[in-house]
A tleap script that builds the chain and sets N, CA, C and O, in Angstrom:
source leaprc.protein.ff14SB
mol = sequence {
  NMET VAL LEU LEU ASP GLU LEU GLY ASP ARG
  LYS GLU ALA ASN LEU GLN PRO ILE ARG LEU
  THR ASP LEU THR GLN VAL THR GLY LEU PRO
  ARG GLU THR VAL ARG ARG LYS LEU GLU ASN
  LEU ARG LYS ARG GLY LYS VAL SER ARG THR
  GLU ASP GLY LYS TRP VAL TYR LEU SER ALA
  GLY ILE THR GLU ALA GLU ARG GLU PHE THR
  ARG ASN THR VAL ARG GLN PHE LEU MET THR
  ALA GLN THR LEU LEU SER ILE LEU ASP MET
  VAL ASP THR GLN GLN CALA
}
set mol.1.N position { -34.354 14.420 -11.623 }
set mol.1.CA position { -35.130 13.224 -11.854 }
set mol.1.C position { -36.589 13.634 -12.045 }
set mol.1.O position { -37.130 14.398 -11.246 }
set mol.2.N position { -37.203 13.141 -13.068 }
set mol.2.CA position { -38.600 13.448 -13.346 }
set mol.2.C position { -39.461 12.341 -12.747 }
set mol.2.O position { -39.299 11.171 -13.092 }
set mol.3.N position { -40.383 12.711 -11.846 }
set mol.3.CA position { -41.224 11.725 -11.195 }
set mol.3.C position { -42.619 11.654 -11.783 }
set mol.3.O position { -43.297 10.633 -11.670 }
set mol.4.N position { -43.054 12.754 -12.419 }
set mol.4.CA position { -44.390 12.792 -13.009 }
set mol.4.C position { -44.277 13.096 -14.485 }
set mol.4.O position { -43.380 13.823 -14.910 }
set mol.5.N position { -45.192 12.537 -15.273 }
set mol.5.CA position { -45.215 12.883 -16.687 }
set mol.5.C position { -45.994 14.185 -16.879 }
set mol.5.O position { -46.414 14.808 -15.904 }
set mol.6.N position { -46.184 14.591 -18.123 }
set mol.6.CA position { -46.820 15.885 -18.403 }
set mol.6.C position { -48.274 15.948 -17.944 }
set mol.6.O position { -48.826 17.042 -17.828 }
set mol.7.N position { -48.905 14.813 -17.683 }
set mol.7.CA position { -50.281 14.793 -17.183 }
set mol.7.C position { -50.351 14.634 -15.671 }
set mol.7.O position { -51.436 14.564 -15.095 }
set mol.8.N position { -49.186 14.579 -15.033 }
set mol.8.CA position { -49.155 14.437 -13.585 }
set mol.8.C position { -49.208 13.002 -13.105 }
set mol.8.O position { -49.346 12.753 -11.908 }
set mol.9.N position { -49.101 12.050 -14.029 }
set mol.9.CA position { -49.079 10.644 -13.639 }
set mol.9.C position { -47.666 10.253 -13.227 }
set mol.9.O position { -46.679 10.771 -13.752 }
set mol.10.N position { -47.593 9.324 -12.273 }
set mol.10.CA position { -46.304 8.895 -11.749 }
set mol.10.C position { -45.530 8.108 -12.790 }
set mol.10.O position { -46.059 7.190 -13.416 }
set mol.11.N position { -44.271 8.481 -12.966 }
set mol.11.CA position { -43.388 7.711 -13.835 }
set mol.11.C position { -42.562 6.792 -12.946 }
set mol.11.O position { -42.242 7.121 -11.804 }
set mol.12.N position { -42.236 5.662 -13.487 }
set mol.12.CA position { -41.348 4.779 -12.734 }
set mol.12.C position { -39.991 5.451 -12.627 }
set mol.12.O position { -39.438 5.901 -13.630 }
set mol.13.N position { -39.466 5.519 -11.447 }
set mol.13.CA position { -38.178 6.174 -11.233 }
set mol.13.C position { -37.394 5.389 -10.192 }
set mol.13.O position { -37.965 4.740 -9.316 }
set mol.14.N position { -36.104 5.464 -10.306 }
set mol.14.CA position { -35.237 4.808 -9.356 }
set mol.14.C position { -34.906 5.819 -8.255 }
set mol.14.O position { -33.900 6.524 -8.328 }
set mol.15.N position { -35.756 5.876 -7.251 }
set mol.15.CA position { -35.568 6.842 -6.178 }
set mol.15.C position { -34.446 6.392 -5.252 }
set mol.15.O position { -34.347 5.221 -4.885 }
set mol.16.N position { -33.622 7.330 -4.893 }
set mol.16.CA position { -32.519 7.042 -3.992 }
set mol.16.C position { -32.928 7.361 -2.557 }
set mol.16.O position { -33.612 8.357 -2.321 }
set mol.17.N position { -32.522 6.537 -1.598 }
set mol.17.CA position { -32.793 6.858 -0.198 }
set mol.17.C position { -32.168 8.205 0.170 }
set mol.17.O position { -31.144 8.599 -0.390 }
set mol.18.N position { -32.791 8.899 1.110 }
set mol.18.CA position { -32.334 10.229 1.488 }
set mol.18.C position { -32.108 10.299 3.002 }
set mol.18.O position { -32.792 9.640 3.785 }
set mol.19.N position { -31.143 11.107 3.377 }
set mol.19.CA position { -30.811 11.256 4.799 }
set mol.19.C position { -31.787 12.210 5.483 }
set mol.19.O position { -32.340 13.110 4.849 }
set mol.20.N position { -31.989 12.004 6.769 }
set mol.20.CA position { -32.819 12.887 7.577 }
set mol.20.C position { -32.303 14.320 7.502 }
set mol.20.O position { -33.091 15.261 7.411 }
set mol.21.N position { -30.997 14.486 7.538 }
set mol.21.CA position { -30.387 15.820 7.456 }
set mol.21.C position { -30.769 16.518 6.162 }
set mol.21.O position { -31.069 17.711 6.169 }
set mol.22.N position { -30.763 15.791 5.052 }
set mol.22.CA position { -31.128 16.384 3.766 }
set mol.22.C position { -32.589 16.808 3.750 }
set mol.22.O position { -32.922 17.885 3.255 }
set mol.23.N position { -33.462 15.960 4.293 }
set mol.23.CA position { -34.883 16.309 4.360 }
set mol.23.C position { -35.114 17.535 5.234 }
set mol.23.O position { -35.954 18.378 4.922 }
set mol.24.N position { -34.379 17.627 6.309 }
set mol.24.CA position { -34.478 18.782 7.202 }
set mol.24.C position { -34.068 20.055 6.470 }
set mol.24.O position { -34.726 21.086 6.604 }
set mol.25.N position { -32.994 19.991 5.704 }
set mol.25.CA position { -32.531 21.163 4.954 }
set mol.25.C position { -33.534 21.563 3.873 }
set mol.25.O position { -33.809 22.750 3.697 }
set mol.26.N position { -34.074 20.600 3.158 }
set mol.26.CA position { -35.001 20.885 2.068 }
set mol.26.C position { -36.303 21.487 2.597 }
set mol.26.O position { -36.825 22.441 2.021 }
set mol.27.N position { -36.823 20.938 3.681 }
set mol.27.CA position { -38.113 21.391 4.205 }
set mol.27.C position { -38.002 22.641 5.071 }
set mol.27.O position { -38.953 23.415 5.173 }
set mol.28.N position { -36.846 22.837 5.693 }
set mol.28.CA position { -36.704 23.956 6.613 }
set mol.28.C position { -37.359 23.694 7.963 }
set mol.28.O position { -37.456 24.594 8.797 }
set mol.29.N position { -37.806 22.468 8.174 }
set mol.29.CA position { -38.439 22.101 9.436 }
set mol.29.C position { -37.387 21.617 10.431 }
set mol.29.O position { -36.313 21.166 10.033 }
set mol.30.N position { -37.693 21.710 11.719 }
set mol.30.CA position { -36.757 21.189 12.723 }
set mol.30.C position { -36.533 19.689 12.539 }
set mol.30.O position { -37.432 18.958 12.124 }
set mol.31.N position { -35.333 19.254 12.851 }
set mol.31.CA position { -34.944 17.845 12.687 }
set mol.31.C position { -35.915 16.901 13.390 }
set mol.31.O position { -36.318 15.888 12.819 }
set mol.32.N position { -36.290 17.225 14.614 }
set mol.32.CA position { -37.171 16.343 15.380 }
set mol.32.C position { -38.560 16.262 14.743 }
set mol.32.O position { -39.187 15.203 14.781 }
set mol.33.N position { -39.042 17.340 14.168 }
set mol.33.CA position { -40.337 17.332 13.485 }
set mol.33.C position { -40.289 16.407 12.275 }
set mol.33.O position { -41.197 15.601 12.071 }
set mol.34.N position { -39.235 16.518 11.475 }
set mol.34.CA position { -39.083 15.662 10.288 }
set mol.34.C position { -38.965 14.200 10.711 }
set mol.34.O position { -39.588 13.326 10.108 }
set mol.35.N position { -38.170 13.933 11.740 }
set mol.35.CA position { -37.995 12.560 12.218 }
set mol.35.C position { -39.324 11.976 12.689 }
set mol.35.O position { -39.653 10.834 12.366 }
set mol.36.N position { -40.078 12.749 13.442 }
set mol.36.CA position { -41.366 12.292 13.960 }
set mol.36.C position { -42.355 12.006 12.817 }
set mol.36.O position { -43.074 11.007 12.844 }
set mol.37.N position { -42.378 12.883 11.831 }
set mol.37.CA position { -43.279 12.675 10.690 }
set mol.37.C position { -42.868 11.445 9.881 }
set mol.37.O position { -43.725 10.690 9.422 }
set mol.38.N position { -41.574 11.243 9.705 }
set mol.38.CA position { -41.106 10.060 8.985 }
set mol.38.C position { -41.467 8.784 9.733 }
set mol.38.O position { -41.853 7.790 9.118 }
set mol.39.N position { -41.345 8.807 11.037 }
set mol.39.CA position { -41.709 7.627 11.830 }
set mol.39.C position { -43.198 7.325 11.687 }
set mol.39.O position { -43.600 6.164 11.609 }
set mol.40.N position { -44.007 8.370 11.655 }
set mol.40.CA position { -45.441 8.185 11.451 }
set mol.40.C position { -45.708 7.581 10.071 }
set mol.40.O position { -46.518 6.663 9.941 }
set mol.41.N position { -45.032 8.090 9.049 }
set mol.41.CA position { -45.182 7.544 7.694 }
set mol.41.C position { -44.685 6.098 7.616 }
set mol.41.O position { -45.266 5.277 6.907 }
set mol.42.N position { -43.617 5.793 8.341 }
set mol.42.CA position { -43.100 4.414 8.370 }
set mol.42.C position { -44.132 3.472 8.969 }
set mol.42.O position { -44.350 2.381 8.443 }
set mol.43.N position { -44.770 3.878 10.061 }
set mol.43.CA position { -45.790 3.045 10.703 }
set mol.43.C position { -46.980 2.806 9.777 }
set mol.43.O position { -47.642 1.772 9.870 }
set mol.44.N position { -47.250 3.751 8.893 }
set mol.44.CA position { -48.376 3.647 7.958 }
set mol.44.C position { -47.990 2.967 6.648 }
set mol.44.O position { -48.825 2.826 5.754 }
set mol.45.N position { -46.714 2.540 6.526 }
set mol.45.CA position { -46.269 1.824 5.334 }
set mol.45.C position { -45.979 2.695 4.131 }
set mol.45.O position { -45.959 2.202 3.003 }
set mol.46.N position { -45.752 3.994 4.350 }
set mol.46.CA position { -45.509 4.925 3.250 }
set mol.46.C position { -44.018 5.072 2.938 }
set mol.46.O position { -43.646 5.335 1.795 }
set mol.47.N position { -43.177 4.904 3.940 }
set mol.47.CA position { -41.725 4.986 3.771 }
set mol.47.C position { -41.080 3.869 4.589 }
set mol.47.O position { -41.709 3.287 5.472 }
set mol.48.N position { -39.828 3.584 4.284 }
set mol.48.CA position { -39.077 2.642 5.110 }
set mol.48.C position { -37.683 3.204 5.333 }
set mol.48.O position { -37.269 4.169 4.690 }
set mol.49.N position { -36.988 2.590 6.240 }
set mol.49.CA position { -35.646 3.027 6.591 }
set mol.49.C position { -34.646 1.962 6.159 }
set mol.49.O position { -34.848 0.771 6.393 }
set mol.50.N position { -33.570 2.407 5.527 }
set mol.50.CA position { -32.538 1.476 5.087 }
set mol.50.C position { -31.626 1.128 6.256 }
set mol.50.O position { -31.701 1.738 7.322 }
set mol.51.N position { -30.771 0.147 6.041 }
set mol.51.CA position { -29.851 -0.276 7.103 }
set mol.51.C position { -28.928 0.851 7.550 }
set mol.51.O position { -28.530 0.905 8.714 }
set mol.52.N position { -28.582 1.760 6.619 }
set mol.52.CA position { -27.689 2.862 6.976 }
set mol.52.C position { -28.447 4.099 7.471 }
set mol.52.O position { -27.859 5.171 7.612 }
set mol.53.N position { -29.768 3.949 7.737 }
set mol.53.CA position { -30.530 5.021 8.358 }
set mol.53.C position { -31.178 6.015 7.410 }
set mol.53.O position { -31.792 6.985 7.854 }
set mol.54.N position { -31.049 5.785 6.114 }
set mol.54.CA position { -31.684 6.689 5.151 }
set mol.54.C position { -33.148 6.299 4.975 }
set mol.54.O position { -33.567 5.206 5.356 }
set mol.55.N position { -33.915 7.212 4.391 }
set mol.55.CA position { -35.346 7.005 4.201 }
set mol.55.C position { -35.658 6.846 2.728 }
set mol.55.O position { -35.045 7.485 1.874 }
set mol.56.N position { -36.636 5.971 2.439 }
set mol.56.CA position { -37.033 5.736 1.051 }
set mol.56.C position { -38.556 5.607 0.973 }
set mol.56.O position { -39.196 5.030 1.853 }
set mol.57.N position { -39.109 6.156 -0.095 }
set mol.57.CA position { -40.543 6.126 -0.388 }
set mol.57.C position { -40.947 4.729 -0.821 }
set mol.57.O position { -40.228 4.079 -1.580 }
set mol.58.N position { -42.094 4.264 -0.343 }
set mol.58.CA position { -42.609 2.961 -0.734 }
set mol.58.C position { -43.838 3.154 -1.617 }
set mol.58.O position { -44.910 3.502 -1.122 }
set mol.59.N position { -43.688 2.932 -2.906 }
set mol.59.CA position { -44.809 3.160 -3.822 }
set mol.59.C position { -45.992 2.265 -3.493 }
set mol.59.O position { -47.137 2.646 -3.738 }
set mol.60.N position { -45.742 1.097 -2.950 }
set mol.60.CA position { -46.832 0.182 -2.595 }
set mol.60.C position { -47.689 0.742 -1.464 }
set mol.60.O position { -48.835 0.325 -1.292 }
set mol.61.N position { -47.154 1.671 -0.703 }
set mol.61.CA position { -47.885 2.252 0.424 }
set mol.61.C position { -48.797 3.398 0.047 }
set mol.61.O position { -49.507 3.926 0.902 }
set mol.62.N position { -48.793 3.799 -1.225 }
set mol.62.CA position { -49.595 4.925 -1.677 }
set mol.62.C position { -50.822 4.390 -2.415 }
set mol.62.O position { -50.697 3.633 -3.378 }
set mol.63.N position { -51.990 4.786 -1.961 }
set mol.63.CA position { -53.230 4.310 -2.576 }
set mol.63.C position { -53.543 5.095 -3.849 }
set mol.63.O position { -52.988 6.167 -4.090 }
set mol.64.N position { -54.434 4.542 -4.646 }
set mol.64.CA position { -54.852 5.231 -5.871 }
set mol.64.C position { -55.545 6.549 -5.537 }
set mol.64.O position { -55.397 7.521 -6.277 }
set mol.65.N position { -56.287 6.602 -4.454 }
set mol.65.CA position { -56.943 7.851 -4.038 }
set mol.65.C position { -55.900 8.920 -3.693 }
set mol.65.O position { -56.081 10.092 -4.027 }
set mol.66.N position { -54.821 8.526 -3.034 }
set mol.66.CA position { -53.750 9.474 -2.707 }
set mol.66.C position { -53.036 9.942 -3.971 }
set mol.66.O position { -52.679 11.115 -4.086 }
set mol.67.N position { -52.830 9.039 -4.910 }
set mol.67.CA position { -52.201 9.421 -6.184 }
set mol.67.C position { -53.079 10.426 -6.931 }
set mol.67.O position { -52.583 11.423 -7.457 }
set mol.68.N position { -54.382 10.160 -6.975 }
set mol.68.CA position { -55.301 11.058 -7.674 }
set mol.68.C position { -55.363 12.426 -6.984 }
set mol.68.O position { -55.413 13.457 -7.654 }
set mol.69.N position { -55.361 12.435 -5.664 }
set mol.69.CA position { -55.346 13.696 -4.916 }
set mol.69.C position { -54.093 14.497 -5.258 }
set mol.69.O position { -54.170 15.701 -5.502 }
set mol.70.N position { -52.953 13.837 -5.274 }
set mol.70.CA position { -51.692 14.507 -5.599 }
set mol.70.C position { -51.716 15.028 -7.029 }
set mol.70.O position { -51.307 16.160 -7.284 }
set mol.71.N position { -52.191 14.215 -7.955 }
set mol.71.CA position { -52.296 14.607 -9.354 }
set mol.71.C position { -53.152 15.864 -9.494 }
set mol.71.O position { -52.758 16.814 -10.171 }
set mol.72.N position { -54.319 15.868 -8.856 }
set mol.72.CA position { -55.212 17.024 -8.929 }
set mol.72.C position { -54.607 18.257 -8.269 }
set mol.72.O position { -54.764 19.371 -8.769 }
set mol.73.N position { -53.927 18.066 -7.165 }
set mol.73.CA position { -53.294 19.190 -6.470 }
set mol.73.C position { -52.216 19.816 -7.337 }
set mol.73.O position { -52.124 21.041 -7.427 }
set mol.74.N position { -51.399 18.989 -7.976 }
set mol.74.CA position { -50.340 19.503 -8.855 }
set mol.74.C position { -50.952 20.244 -10.042 }
set mol.74.O position { -50.475 21.315 -10.415 }
set mol.75.N position { -51.989 19.690 -10.628 }
set mol.75.CA position { -52.653 20.366 -11.752 }
set mol.75.C position { -53.199 21.730 -11.335 }
set mol.75.O position { -53.020 22.715 -12.052 }
set mol.76.N position { -53.857 21.792 -10.193 }
set mol.76.CA position { -54.407 23.065 -9.704 }
set mol.76.C position { -53.291 24.070 -9.431 }
set mol.76.O position { -53.424 25.253 -9.746 }
set mol.77.N position { -52.202 23.599 -8.850 }
set mol.77.CA position { -51.056 24.469 -8.585 }
set mol.77.C position { -50.507 25.048 -9.890 }
set mol.77.O position { -50.232 26.244 -9.976 }
set mol.78.N position { -50.352 24.200 -10.894 }
set mol.78.CA position { -49.813 24.655 -12.177 }
set mol.78.C position { -50.761 25.621 -12.879 }
set mol.78.O position { -50.312 26.579 -13.507 }
set mol.79.N position { -52.065 25.381 -12.779 }
set mol.79.CA position { -53.034 26.299 -13.383 }
set mol.79.C position { -52.995 27.655 -12.677 }
set mol.79.O position { -53.093 28.698 -13.323 }
set mol.80.N position { -52.853 27.636 -11.354 }
set mol.80.CA position { -52.750 28.885 -10.602 }
set mol.80.C position { -51.480 29.639 -10.980 }
set mol.80.O position { -51.504 30.859 -11.146 }
set mol.81.N position { -50.386 28.923 -11.115 }
set mol.81.CA position { -49.132 29.559 -11.521 }
set mol.81.C position { -49.272 30.187 -12.902 }
set mol.81.O position { -48.789 31.296 -13.127 }
set mol.82.N position { -49.927 29.492 -13.829 }
set mol.82.CA position { -50.133 30.030 -15.173 }
set mol.82.C position { -51.004 31.281 -15.136 }
set mol.82.O position { -50.733 32.243 -15.854 }
set mol.83.N position { -52.034 31.277 -14.316 }
set mol.83.CA position { -52.896 32.453 -14.167 }
set mol.83.C position { -52.106 33.640 -13.624 }
set mol.83.O position { -52.250 34.763 -14.108 }
set mol.84.N position { -51.279 33.389 -12.627 }
set mol.84.CA position { -50.455 34.459 -12.057 }
set mol.84.C position { -49.477 35.021 -13.082 }
set mol.84.O position { -49.261 36.231 -13.139 }
set mol.85.N position { -48.891 34.150 -13.887 }
set mol.85.CA position { -47.988 34.620 -14.941 }
set mol.85.C position { -48.736 35.489 -15.951 }
set mol.85.O position { -48.199 36.497 -16.412 }
set mol.86.N position { -49.957 35.115 -16.299 }
set mol.86.CA position { -50.769 35.910 -17.227 }
set mol.86.C position { -51.073 37.282 -16.639 }
set mol.86.O position { -51.008 38.290 -17.343 }
set mol.87.N position { -51.402 37.323 -15.363 }
set mol.87.CA position { -51.678 38.602 -14.690 }
set mol.87.C position { -50.428 39.476 -14.690 }
set mol.87.O position { -50.503 40.672 -14.975 }
set mol.88.N position { -49.297 38.890 -14.376 }
set mol.88.CA position { -48.049 39.651 -14.375 }
set mol.88.C position { -47.730 40.202 -15.761 }
set mol.88.O position { -47.260 41.333 -15.886 }
set mol.89.N position { -47.982 39.406 -16.802 }
set mol.89.CA position { -47.766 39.859 -18.177 }
set mol.89.C position { -48.663 41.051 -18.498 }
set mol.89.O position { -48.226 42.008 -19.137 }
set mol.90.N position { -49.926 40.990 -18.048 }
set mol.90.CA position { -50.862 42.100 -18.283 }
set mol.90.C position { -50.399 43.367 -17.567 }
set mol.90.O position { -50.488 44.462 -18.124 }
set mol.91.N position { -49.913 43.226 -16.351 }
set mol.91.CA position { -49.425 44.379 -15.581 }
set mol.91.C position { -48.210 44.976 -16.269 }
set mol.91.O position { -48.096 46.196 -16.388 }
set mol.92.N position { -47.300 44.119 -16.723 }
set mol.92.CA position { -46.103 44.611 -17.441 }
set mol.92.C position { -46.499 45.350 -18.698 }
set mol.92.O position { -45.917 46.390 -19.008 }
set mol.93.N position { -47.477 44.841 -19.433 }
set mol.93.CA position { -47.933 45.479 -20.686 }
set mol.93.C position { -48.562 46.839 -20.393 }
set mol.93.O position { -48.345 47.794 -21.139 }
set mol.94.N position { -49.337 46.933 -19.315 }
set mol.94.CA position { -49.996 48.191 -18.975 }
set mol.94.C position { -48.996 49.246 -18.501 }
set mol.94.O position { -49.212 50.440 -18.709 }
set mol.95.N position { -47.912 48.817 -17.869 }
set mol.95.CA position { -46.917 49.755 -17.361 }
set mol.95.C position { -45.989 50.237 -18.461 }
set mol.95.O position { -45.335 51.268 -18.304 }
set mol.96.N position { -45.918 49.520 -19.560 }
set mol.96.CA position { -44.992 49.883 -20.651 }
set mol.96.C position { -45.498 50.995 -21.504 }
set mol.96.O position { -44.826 51.400 -22.453 }
savepdb mol mol.pdb
quit
């Protein structure tokens, strides 16, 4: 599922609720840490819990400042990755 467009802007997507167990596996964090963080996010209106106990992101809970911060962070990450790839290409060329 693509959540951001090529400029890092949020695309409308039909996000599916996710289980605590799945989040624990993806993050590699202890179950209790993930649960505690989700509860904190729920109190702040960022996520909610479904009747069957799964978690879902609430787009209404994310401010424009948070969206812009995320957009800028992703852009910086991608630029850094591109720089690293260029360096690796230069090293490969010099070793050949």
